[in-house]
C-alpha positions, 0 to 999 in steps of 0.5 A: 463556544465556537465549533470552528476547527480545521481538520487535524491534517492542517498544521504548521510545516504542512505540504500543499499540492502545487499547481492544483486547486487546494481544498481546506476543510474542517468543522464549524457552526452552521451559517458561519463564514470561513476565510483562508489566506496564503501568499496574498490569495484569499478564499471563503466558504459558508459552514453547512451541516457543521462542515465547511470546505473552501478552495484555494487557486493553484499555486506554484512550488515554493516555501516559507508561506503562512496560511491563515484560516479565520472564522469570526474572532477565531483564527488558525495560523500555520507557518513554514508551509510549502507547496510541493508534491503530496502523496498518500502512502497506504497499505499494511505492515510493509508500508508501515515498516519504520525507517529506524527498522529497515536495512537502510536505516543509516539514512536517518543520520547520513541524509542531510536536509532531504526535502521530505515532510511527513504527516502520520494519520493516527492508528486508532479506531473511533471507539478509543476514548482519546481518539479526538484528543490524540488526533488534535496533537498530530501534525506535519513534521520535517526531516530529522533523525528523531522525527523520521525514525518512525516514518514509513521507510518505503514512503520516505525513500519514494519521496526522497527520490522524487524530491531530488529528481523534481527539485520540490518538497514532497509530503507523505501522508502515512495512512497504513496499519500492519495486518490490514485487509484492503477491506479495512480501507473501504466503505460499507457501500463499496463492499456491498456492491459485490457478493464476494467482497460483501463476505468481509462484511458478513464476517462481522455480521456472522460473528455478532449473531446472537450477541447484544452490542454490549456483549460484542464490545465486552468481547473486544475489550477482553481480547485487547487485554488478552492480546497484550498479555500474549504479546508480552509472552511472545516478546519474553520467549524470543528474548530468552530464545532468539533462535526459537521456532514459531511453534515453540513460541506458541507452546510458551505463549499460547495459541495465536489470538491475532487478529481478534474477533471481527467487529466494528471495534477491531481495526482489522475488520472491514470498514474500520480504518476507512472511517477512522483513518482515510476519512480523517484526511480525505479530501486533502489535495494530493498528487496520488497514492502509493500502496503496499498491501495484499498479504492479509487478503491471501485467505480470499485471493481470488477475490482480490482483483475485485477488492483492490480495484474497488478500493482504487475506485472508492479512494478516487471517488472520495478525492473527487478525481477518478484519474488520480495516480495509484502506484502499488507494489506487487507482492514479493516472494514469501513463505513461512517455513512451516507452511506448504506452498498454498500458491495463494500469493500467486493469485494476489500477484496476478490480481495486482498485475490485472489491476495494472493492466485494466485500471487507468493511471496505475503503476506497478512496482514488481518486487518478486526478488525482494522477498525473504523466506520465512520472513513476511517483513523483508527489511530492504525498503530502499529498492521498493521506494526506488521502484515506486519512484520510477513509476511516478517519475516516468508514468506520472511526471512524464520523464520519458528518459526513464522508461527503460529504467521503470519496467522489467519484462512483463509477459505479453503473449506466446506463439505455439510451436510443435514441441515448444512455446515461444514467450514474448514480453513487453518492456524487454530489451533482453535478459540477465540471468543470475545462475540458471533460469528457474521457475518456468513450468509447462503443461499440455492438455492435462494441465499437469505442469512439468519443469521446463527447459529454457532457451533465451534468444534476445528478448524471447524465451523458448520453453519445452519439456521432453515430458510434454509433447504438445504444450499448451500452457506456461507459467513462471514462478507460480509459487509463494516462494522460490529463488528469482533468477531472471531479470531484464537488462536493467536489473528489474525482475521478470514479473510472474505470470501464467499464459492462461488465467482460466487454468484452475486445475491444481490451484489452491 
């Protein structure tokens, strides 16, 4: 029986990346020859190490094609294939949040034939017995109210806008899982490179100490059973107590069990989703990545720059292109009612801005104003998709007329006066204030921050305080959650910042 197969991501209705060499890949018998043909163009390759990969030459945008892939007497035929733009939508729950559950879900019925298609990488770990069987049933889908209801809302709104502006089909590869750390999406080798990121691997190692592999697996199976019952009780509680508090819910359902024991069985553990999701679609030819994640790494926020920049480098290396665009969302405001202001999300946001400033071909969608108090999953996803689309249309596709729309003000530098500090900004043509300008704090040598008095003069902001005679430091919205009132003239929020990233006094 032939071992020949194409990777599951190749299916009818697929979107192939236009104007780039396209890789087709799969598995087969060593030595066999695989051939592919589309629109009169052919390519071939030999199977080596039971893997094969061939390359089709660049092709302009277009639709209605048939791709045939053959190996001996075996033939795979994929119809309704289009050439357009392909983006991978990665991250955790806010990228995962489905179109049917977002505030703008009416798009499911009001949108008429948007030129968007979707492939969802299945959410399974390799350890699940039906992994391969379910993967073989996956495939690309076209838009319909039924098909699209489970699509990523952020991914969809991003793709819809890019498709409209460019006049081509946009395909989204959904590759996300709620609650996942960036470490889940990285290889062991990439995490081992640094002692800080290696801690994510050490979590697994420390947990397994003194246990046999069978005991580790049994522990996971028990957790999987226990969490199902716990989730049932949580659902039951809120069905009967829709306005109940989280503390009351835990009193009914028992202590929170999520995310479970760290191990190679747990999708929320380091490297697991990289192996079971990313590597299953890599190296499908694409234009770039959009990414919304960081919430689950707030336990180690000061490691996030290393973690996130390492992820970007790894994915680009795996796709064989160290310049692939990587567009991401800077975390919005958020704090649970029961939590103090740990300020850990401040460090995540700062790391994300540092990645934007130091890693080439990245784009940042500042979303500070789109958070929600006591809710980690704000449902308004259209603005997030729009801001990512602006980053793509300006930064990737070069639509120069969108520069003023794509960015809100970002801190550049400051000038020190006798009793005040003048703040200067990039991408700033002036400010719009919603009520009063809030969130500015100022400190002197003692680094004890006080609420600042604010004067706005054109594209500059002057801050001072009667309590700080010789000011040295300023920070803006250095908090997990607060009201956002300062915006650029285009309506995008001023990005959070602090003037000295080495100031750690009082942090965490």
